[in-house]
C-alpha positions as CSV (number, residue, x, y, z in Angstrom):
1,M,167.1,18.0,-23.9
2,V,164.1,15.5,-24.6
3,R,166.1,13.8,-27.2
4,I,169.1,13.5,-25.2
5,T,167.1,11.5,-22.4
6,L,165.4,9.4,-24.9
7,F,168.8,8.2,-26.3
8,K,170.1,7.6,-23.0
9,T,167.0,5.6,-22.1
10,L,166.7,3.7,-25.2
11,P,169.8,1.1,-24.5
12,L,168.2,0.2,-21.2
13,L,164.8,-0.2,-22.9
14,T,166.6,-2.5,-25.5
15,V,168.2,-4.6,-22.6
16,A,164.7,-5.0,-20.9
17,V,163.1,-6.1,-24.1
18,L,165.9,-8.5,-24.9
19,F,165.8,-9.9,-21.5
20,A,162.2,-10.3,-21.6
21,F,162.3,-12.5,-24.7
22,Q,165.1,-14.7,-23.4
23,P,164.1,-18.4,-23.9
24,L,163.1,-20.1,-20.8
25,Q,165.9,-22.0,-19.2
26,K,165.0,-25.4,-19.0
27,W,166.1,-28.0,-16.4
28,D,166.1,-31.9,-15.5
29,S,165.6,-33.0,-12.1
30,K,168.2,-35.1,-10.7
31,F,165.9,-38.1,-10.0
32,V,164.6,-38.6,-13.7
33,K,165.4,-37.2,-17.1
34,A,163.5,-37.4,-20.1
35,N,165.6,-38.8,-23.1
36,P,165.2,-37.3,-26.7
37,D,163.2,-40.4,-27.8
38,G,160.6,-39.9,-24.9
39,S,162.1,-42.5,-22.8
40,L,163.1,-41.7,-19.1
41,Q,166.2,-42.5,-17.2
42,Y,165.7,-42.8,-13.5
43,I,168.7,-42.1,-11.2
44,P,168.8,-44.4,-8.3
45,D,170.1,-43.2,-4.7
46,E,172.5,-45.0,-2.8
47,K,170.3,-47.8,-1.9
48,G,168.8,-48.1,-5.2
49,N,165.4,-46.4,-4.7
50,I,164.2,-44.4,-7.9
51,L,160.8,-42.5,-8.4
52,P,158.3,-45.0,-9.2
53,D,156.5,-45.1,-12.4
54,F,152.8,-44.0,-11.9
55,S,151.6,-44.2,-15.4
56,R,149.6,-47.4,-15.0
57,V,146.7,-45.9,-12.7
58,G,143.0,-45.1,-13.5
59,Y,140.7,-47.1,-15.8
60,Y,142.4,-50.2,-17.2
61,R,145.7,-48.8,-15.7
62,G,145.5,-46.2,-18.7
63,D,145.6,-49.1,-21.4
64,K,142.0,-48.1,-22.6
65,T,140.4,-45.0,-22.9
66,I,137.1,-44.5,-21.1
67,P,134.2,-45.9,-23.6
68,V,131.0,-44.1,-24.7
69,I,128.3,-46.9,-23.6
70,P,125.0,-46.8,-25.7
71,V,121.9,-45.7,-24.1
72,V,119.5,-48.6,-23.0
73,K,116.9,-46.8,-21.0
74,T,116.0,-43.0,-20.6
75,I,114.3,-41.4,-18.0
76,S,113.0,-38.0,-17.2
77,P,112.2,-36.0,-13.8
78,G,108.7,-36.7,-12.1
79,N,107.1,-34.5,-9.5
80,G,108.3,-35.1,-5.8
81,D,110.4,-37.8,-5.0
82,N,112.4,-39.2,-7.8
83,Q,114.5,-41.6,-6.0
84,E,112.9,-45.1,-5.9
85,A,110.0,-45.2,-8.3
86,I,112.2,-43.3,-11.1
87,I,116.0,-43.6,-10.7
88,Q,116.2,-46.5,-8.6
89,A,113.6,-48.6,-10.3
90,A,115.4,-47.9,-13.6
91,I,118.8,-48.7,-12.6
92,N,117.5,-52.0,-11.2
93,E,116.0,-52.5,-14.7
94,V,119.3,-52.2,-16.4
95,A,120.9,-54.4,-13.8
96,A,118.7,-57.2,-14.9
97,M,120.0,-56.7,-18.2
98,P,122.7,-59.2,-19.8
99,L,126.5,-58.0,-19.8
100,D,127.8,-57.8,-23.2
101,A,131.3,-59.1,-24.4
102,N,133.0,-56.0,-23.0
103,G,131.2,-56.4,-19.4
104,F,128.5,-53.7,-20.0
105,R,124.8,-53.7,-19.7
106,G,124.1,-50.1,-21.1
107,T,123.7,-46.4,-20.1
108,L,120.7,-45.1,-18.1
109,L,120.2,-41.5,-19.5
110,L,118.9,-38.9,-17.0
111,Q,117.2,-36.2,-19.2
112,K,117.5,-32.7,-18.3
113,G,115.4,-31.4,-15.2
114,T,115.4,-31.6,-11.5
115,Y,115.6,-34.9,-9.7
116,N,114.6,-34.8,-6.0
117,I,116.3,-37.5,-3.9
118,P,115.7,-37.9,-0.3
119,G,117.8,-40.6,0.3
120,T,120.7,-42.5,-1.4
121,I,120.8,-43.9,-5.2
122,R,122.5,-47.3,-5.3
123,I,124.3,-49.2,-7.9
124,N,125.6,-52.5,-6.8
125,A,125.8,-54.4,-10.2
126,S,128.6,-54.3,-12.9
127,G,128.2,-52.6,-16.1
128,I,126.0,-49.6,-15.5
129,I,126.7,-46.3,-16.8
130,L,124.5,-43.2,-15.2
131,R,124.8,-40.3,-17.6
132,G,123.0,-36.9,-17.4
133,E,122.9,-34.0,-20.0
134,G,125.5,-32.0,-18.0
135,N,124.6,-29.3,-15.6
136,D,120.9,-29.2,-16.9
137,T,120.4,-32.6,-15.3
138,R,120.3,-31.8,-11.4
139,L,120.2,-34.2,-8.8
140,V,118.9,-32.6,-5.4
141,A,119.7,-34.2,-2.1
142,T,116.5,-33.0,-0.5
143,G,115.7,-32.7,3.5
144,K,117.9,-33.6,6.2
145,G,120.5,-36.5,7.1
146,Q,124.3,-37.0,6.4
147,R,124.2,-39.4,3.4
148,T,125.9,-40.3,0.0
149,L,123.5,-39.1,-3.0
150,I,125.1,-42.1,-5.4
151,N,126.6,-44.9,-3.6
152,V,128.3,-47.5,-6.1
153,S,129.6,-50.5,-4.0
154,G,130.0,-54.2,-4.5
155,S,130.5,-56.6,-1.6
156,G,132.9,-59.1,-0.1
157,N,136.6,-58.6,0.7
158,V,140.0,-59.7,-0.4
159,Q,140.4,-63.4,0.1
160,E,143.8,-64.9,0.7
161,V,144.2,-68.3,-1.4
162,Q,145.6,-70.8,0.9
163,G,148.9,-72.2,0.3
164,T,150.0,-69.8,-2.1
165,R,152.1,-67.5,0.1
166,T,155.8,-67.2,-0.6
167,A,158.1,-65.1,1.1
168,I,160.3,-62.4,-0.6
169,T,164.2,-63.2,-0.4
170,D,165.9,-60.1,-1.5
171,T,167.6,-58.2,1.2
172,Y,166.4,-54.9,-0.1
173,V,163.7,-54.2,-2.3
174,P,164.0,-50.8,-3.3
175,T,161.2,-48.4,-4.0
176,G,160.6,-48.1,-7.7
177,A,161.0,-51.8,-8.4
178,K,159.2,-53.7,-10.4
179,S,160.9,-57.2,-9.9
180,F,161.9,-59.4,-6.8
181,R,163.0,-62.9,-5.8
182,V,160.7,-65.0,-4.0
183,Q,161.3,-68.3,-2.0
184,S,159.3,-70.4,-4.9
185,A,157.7,-68.9,-7.6
186,A,156.2,-72.4,-8.5
187,G,152.5,-71.9,-9.2
188,Y,152.8,-68.7,-10.4
189,K,152.4,-67.4,-13.8
190,A,151.8,-64.2,-16.0
191,G,148.4,-62.5,-15.6
192,D,148.0,-63.7,-11.8
193,N,146.5,-61.2,-9.4
194,I,148.5,-61.2,-6.3
195,I,148.8,-59.2,-3.1
196,L,152.3,-57.8,-2.6
197,F,152.4,-57.8,1.4
198,R,154.6,-55.7,3.8
199,P,153.8,-56.6,7.5
200,G,153.7,-53.9,10.2
201,T,156.7,-54.3,12.8
202,E,157.5,-53.0,16.2
203,A,160.9,-52.4,14.6
204,W,159.5,-50.0,12.1
205,I,157.2,-48.2,14.3
206,K,159.9,-47.6,16.7
207,D,162.2,-46.1,14.0
208,L,159.7,-43.8,12.9
209,K,158.9,-42.8,16.5
210,M,155.0,-43.5,16.2
211,D,155.0,-45.1,19.5
212,Q,156.1,-41.9,21.3
213,I,153.3,-39.8,20.0
214,E,152.6,-37.0,22.4
215,E,149.4,-38.1,24.2
216,R,146.3,-36.0,24.4
217,D,142.6,-37.3,24.6
218,G,141.9,-39.8,21.9
219,T,145.8,-40.3,20.7
220,K,146.5,-43.9,19.4
221,Q,150.2,-45.0,19.4
222,W,150.7,-47.0,16.1
223,I,150.4,-50.7,16.7
224,P,152.1,-53.1,14.3
225,K,149.2,-55.3,13.6
226,E,147.3,-52.3,12.2
227,Y,149.9,-51.5,9.9
228,D,150.0,-54.5,7.7
229,F,149.8,-53.5,4.1
230,S,148.2,-55.3,1.0
231,F,149.4,-53.8,-2.5
232,E,147.1,-55.2,-5.2
233,R,149.3,-56.2,-8.4
234,I,149.3,-58.4,-11.4
235,I,152.1,-60.6,-12.4
236,T,153.7,-59.7,-15.8
237,K,156.5,-62.3,-16.1
238,V,157.9,-65.1,-14.1
239,E,161.6,-66.3,-14.7
240,G,162.7,-68.8,-12.3
241,N,162.0,-67.5,-8.9
242,T,161.8,-63.9,-10.0
243,I,158.6,-62.1,-10.2
244,T,157.9,-59.0,-12.4
245,I,154.9,-57.0,-11.5
246,D,152.6,-54.3,-13.4
247,N,153.1,-51.4,-10.9
248,P,156.0,-50.7,-8.7
249,V,157.0,-51.2,-5.2
250,V,156.2,-47.9,-3.4
251,M,157.6,-48.5,0.0
252,A,161.0,-50.3,0.3
253,M,160.9,-53.7,1.7
254,E,163.9,-55.2,4.1
255,P,164.1,-58.0,6.5
256,R,164.7,-55.8,9.4
257,Y,161.1,-54.4,9.0
258,G,159.5,-57.7,8.2
259,G,160.5,-58.5,4.8
260,G,157.6,-59.1,2.4
261,A,155.5,-61.9,0.5
262,I,153.2,-62.4,-2.2
263,F,150.3,-64.5,-2.2
264,K,147.1,-65.1,-4.8
265,Y,143.9,-63.7,-4.0
266,T,140.2,-63.5,-4.8
267,F,137.6,-60.6,-4.5
268,N,134.3,-62.3,-5.2
269,N,131.5,-59.7,-5.9
270,R,133.5,-56.9,-6.5
271,I,131.7,-55.0,-9.2
272,N,133.2,-53.2,-12.1
273,H,132.5,-51.2,-15.4
274,V,130.5,-48.5,-13.8
275,G,130.4,-45.0,-14.7
276,I,129.1,-42.0,-13.7
277,E,128.9,-39.0,-16.3
278,Q,127.7,-35.4,-17.0
279,L,125.6,-34.6,-13.8
280,Y,124.9,-31.6,-11.5
281,C,124.8,-32.8,-8.0
282,E,123.6,-30.8,-5.2
283,S,122.5,-30.9,-1.5
284,A,119.8,-28.5,0.2
285,Y,121.1,-27.2,3.3
286,S,119.8,-24.6,5.9
287,S,123.0,-22.6,6.6
288,D,126.8,-22.0,5.8
289,T,127.7,-24.1,8.7
290,A,124.6,-26.7,8.5
291,E,125.4,-30.4,8.8
292,D,122.3,-32.2,8.5
293,H,122.3,-32.6,4.8
294,G,124.1,-34.4,1.8
295,W,127.7,-35.5,2.6
296,N,129.2,-37.0,-0.3
297,A,127.9,-36.5,-3.8
298,I,129.5,-39.8,-4.9
299,M,130.9,-42.5,-3.3
300,F,132.8,-45.7,-4.9
301,N,134.0,-48.7,-3.1
302,K,134.6,-52.5,-3.7
303,I,134.9,-51.7,-7.5
304,E,137.5,-51.7,-10.0
305,N,137.8,-50.4,-13.7
306,G,135.3,-47.5,-13.2
307,W,135.1,-43.5,-13.8
308,I,133.3,-40.4,-12.8
309,T,133.4,-37.7,-15.5
310,N,132.3,-34.0,-15.9
311,V,130.3,-34.0,-12.4
312,T,129.8,-30.8,-10.6
313,S,128.8,-31.0,-6.9
314,R,127.5,-28.1,-4.8
315,Y,126.9,-27.7,-1.0
316,F,127.9,-31.2,0.2
317,G,129.6,-31.3,3.6
318,Y,132.4,-33.8,2.7
319,A,133.4,-34.7,-0.9
320,C,132.4,-34.3,-4.4
321,V,133.9,-37.8,-5.1
322,N,135.0,-40.3,-2.2
323,I,136.8,-43.4,-3.3
324,G,137.1,-46.1,-0.8
325,Y,140.1,-48.3,0.1
326,Q,138.8,-51.3,-1.8
327,A,138.3,-49.4,-5.0
328,K,141.0,-49.6,-7.8
329,W,141.4,-48.3,-11.4
330,I,139.1,-45.7,-11.0
331,T,139.6,-42.5,-13.2
332,V,138.0,-39.1,-11.8
333,D,138.3,-36.4,-14.8
334,H,137.0,-32.9,-15.1
335,C,134.9,-32.9,-11.9
336,T,134.2,-29.8,-9.6
337,S,133.6,-29.3,-6.1
338,L,132.0,-26.1,-5.4
339,D,131.0,-24.4,-1.9
340,P,130.6,-27.1,0.5
341,K,128.3,-26.4,3.5
342,S,129.5,-27.3,7.0
343,Q,131.5,-26.2,9.6
344,I,135.2,-25.5,8.7
345,T,136.9,-28.0,10.9
346,G,138.1,-31.8,11.2
347,S,136.6,-34.6,8.9
348,R,134.9,-32.2,6.6
349,R,135.2,-30.6,3.0
350,Y,137.6,-33.5,1.6
351,S,136.8,-32.4,-2.0
352,F,138.5,-35.3,-3.8
353,N,139.2,-38.2,-1.3
354,N,141.2,-41.2,-2.5
355,D,141.8,-44.2,0.0
356,G,141.9,-46.6,-2.7
357,Q,144.9,-47.7,-4.9
358,Q,145.9,-47.4,-8.5
359,N,143.5,-44.5,-8.9
360,L,143.7,-41.2,-11.1
361,V,142.2,-37.8,-10.2
362,M,142.8,-35.3,-13.2
363,N,141.3,-31.8,-14.5
364,C,139.4,-31.2,-11.4
365,R,138.6,-28.1,-9.4
366,A,137.7,-27.3,-5.9
367,T,136.5,-24.1,-4.0
368,E,135.8,-23.4,-0.3
369,G,137.3,-26.8,0.6
370,R,139.9,-28.0,3.4
371,H,141.5,-30.9,2.2
372,D,141.0,-30.8,-1.5
373,Y,143.3,-33.5,-3.0
374,V,143.8,-36.0,-0.2
375,T,144.5,-39.5,1.1
376,G,143.6,-41.0,4.1
377,A,145.0,-43.7,6.9
378,K,146.9,-46.4,5.2
379,V,146.6,-45.8,1.5
380,C,148.5,-48.2,-0.6
381,G,149.7,-46.5,-3.8
382,P,150.3,-45.7,-6.7
383,N,148.0,-43.1,-7.0
384,V,147.9,-39.8,-8.9
385,F,146.4,-36.2,-8.7
386,Y,147.2,-34.4,-11.9
387,N,146.5,-30.9,-13.2
388,C,143.9,-29.6,-10.6
389,T,143.2,-26.6,-8.8
390,A,142.0,-25.5,-5.4
391,E,140.5,-22.1,-4.6
392,N,139.6,-20.3,-1.4
393,T,141.0,-23.2,0.7
394,H,140.8,-23.6,4.4
395,A,143.5,-26.5,5.1
396,D,146.3,-28.3,3.2
397,I,146.4,-30.8,0.2
398,G,148.4,-33.6,0.8
399,P,148.3,-37.0,2.7
400,H,146.3,-36.2,5.7
401,H,146.3,-39.3,7.7
402,R,148.7,-41.9,9.0
403,W,151.1,-43.1,6.2
404,A,149.9,-43.2,2.7
405,M,152.5,-44.7,0.3
406,G,153.2,-43.6,-3.4
407,T,151.2,-40.7,-4.4
408,L,152.1,-38.2,-7.2
409,Y,150.9,-34.6,-7.0
410,D,151.5,-33.2,-10.4
411,N,150.9,-29.7,-11.6
412,I,148.4,-29.1,-8.4
413,V,147.7,-25.3,-8.2
414,T,146.3,-24.1,-5.0
415,D,146.2,-20.7,-2.7
416,G,146.7,-22.8,0.3
417,E,149.2,-25.2,1.5
418,I,150.5,-28.6,0.2
419,N,152.0,-30.5,3.4
420,I,153.7,-33.9,3.7
421,Q,154.9,-34.0,7.4
422,D,154.6,-35.7,10.6
423,R,151.4,-34.7,12.0
424,G,151.8,-35.6,15.6
425,N,148.9,-36.0,17.7
426,W,146.4,-34.3,15.2
427,G,143.3,-36.3,14.7
428,S,143.7,-39.5,16.7
429,G,147.4,-39.4,16.4
430,H,148.2,-39.1,12.9
431,G,151.9,-39.1,13.1
432,W,153.7,-39.4,9.8
433,S,151.3,-38.8,6.8
434,G,153.3,-41.0,4.3
435,V,156.4,-41.9,2.2
436,T,157.2,-41.8,-1.6
437,Q,154.9,-38.8,-1.6
438,I,156.0,-36.6,-4.6
439,L,155.3,-33.0,-5.5
440,W,156.1,-32.3,-9.1
441,N,155.8,-28.8,-10.6
442,C,152.9,-27.7,-8.2
443,T,152.2,-24.2,-7.1
444,A,151.2,-23.3,-3.5
445,K,151.2,-20.6,-1.1
446,R,153.8,-22.5,0.8
447,A,154.8,-26.2,1.5
448,A,156.1,-28.4,4.3
449,V,157.6,-31.5,2.7
450,Q,159.7,-33.7,5.2
451,S,161.0,-37.2,5.0
452,P,160.1,-39.5,7.8
453,W,162.7,-40.9,10.3
454,A,163.1,-44.2,8.4
455,C,162.0,-46.1,5.6
456,G,162.0,-43.7,2.4
457,K,161.7,-40.4,1.4
458,N,159.5,-37.5,0.1
459,Y,160.1,-35.1,-2.7
460,C,159.4,-31.6,-3.7
461,I,160.5,-30.8,-7.2
462,G,159.7,-27.7,-9.0
463,L,157.4,-26.0,-6.4
464,K,156.3,-22.4,-7.1
465,G,155.9,-21.2,-3.5
466,G,157.5,-20.9,0.0
467,Q,158.9,-23.6,2.4
468,Y,158.0,-23.6,5.8
469,D,158.6,-26.1,9.1
470,G,155.2,-27.5,9.3
471,R,154.0,-28.7,12.4
472,F,157.2,-29.5,13.9
473,K,160.6,-28.2,13.6
474,G,163.7,-30.5,13.5
475,R,161.9,-33.0,11.2
476,P,164.2,-34.2,8.3
477,N,163.7,-32.2,5.2
478,G,162.5,-33.9,2.0
479,E,164.3,-33.9,-1.1
480,W,163.7,-30.3,-2.2
481,E,165.0,-29.3,-5.9
482,G,164.3,-26.4,-8.1
483,Q,162.1,-24.4,-5.7
484,N,160.8,-21.3,-7.6
485,K,162.7,-22.3,-10.6
486,E,160.7,-22.3,-14.0
487,G,161.4,-24.7,-16.8
488,L,161.4,-28.2,-15.2
489,Q,161.6,-30.9,-17.7
490,P,159.3,-32.5,-18.2
491,P,156.7,-30.3,-17.2
492,S,154.4,-33.4,-16.2
493,L,156.1,-36.4,-14.7
494,Y,153.0,-38.3,-15.0
495,M,152.3,-37.4,-18.8
496,A,155.8,-38.0,-19.4
497,Q,155.6,-41.6,-17.8
498,V,152.5,-42.3,-19.8
499,K,154.1,-41.4,-23.1
500,A,157.4,-43.6,-21.8
501,S,155.4,-46.6,-20.7
502,R,153.2,-46.7,-24.2
503,K,156.5,-46.6,-26.1
504,Q,158.1,-49.7,-24.6
């Protein structure tokens, strides 16, 4: 009797085993396909919009690897306050050294031990690397006061070079485009730094319905002059009046919404070539909901071509890394945000916040955060979050504030939500959180990915997780494809774009 049962069961077991060893069915997105030679084929929509190329973000737009800069000064911790007499004095000493041919002064090595910091360490000169010896080099934000532990920033602002502005003449410049025609390209050449300018207009705001946000205390309707966008770009080619740029358009331009223009610019006193490496940063705190203590572990602003690598933060109220809106070409790699201490409510626990442009956050981890991989208000892309995880989350990942443009969330894994939606009157009236926001091969509990009423789309491709309505029902769905379907090719859009761009 037993034999008969076994023989009857064997065919079923064989089928189950064979099924288990079936090769994974691979599939291509309808928006982009990988060719056998590693190049990519982008499929345009009816207006010519394509998924943008996100490959040229981070340190030197990915053209250079992060270097190992020689040590020029070494310090060790002292008793009590280590801020001014030990660390800041050493930074100032390195800042007085000459820059080498590659733009570096050298590395300040903080040997293992505990450095008590009651205030803020500041780096405001180019070419300085602050390096520890991993988790054995502990910087502790002691005492009280919401503050940044390590603040890296130059000074000044973008200044338009007068007489260089020229209008874009194309009737439609699609998302993903890297070239367009202008009224006059005279005076422009390859290598010029330009602003790609898109004005805010009443017609655009009206079509987005962002003049109709449901009122509550503090709600601000969108105002055109507050939505002028300046995308930093480099000209790669000039042919007649056609301009080609290094990074793509991430929000379509058309005359009915004010068109666009370009102009040359300067940014005097923006610093560069600063790196923070191999540090453990911790904040003192008095309770799990305390807020009178260290707020950011590291803040970058008014800097280009910098990096933050192998840094761990613990107990800060806001962020491990906070990138300001005037920072570009920054790489954040293998950093960890652990156990923030604060109330669990708005304006807190933004583990990796990026308000700048052309920045890359990759291989990072966060626990107990709210908005772990997040952009703020009016963020000009492209920007990338790649291969990052979030655990024990208390809110969502994604564009948090009003209207971020051109962000790729690639292989993000979270036990919470990823949302791209109309946020309505949350905050001060955030409204639509962004356009050209792309989820690629991400994993989440659930997601709301919606496209705005006008001016572009958002995308959810290969998500493992549920779909829900988000804050509001009745908003247009984004472009959903391959939900809970394994085998998306390429597995990483960002890595495939990097490979393809280096072959050109």
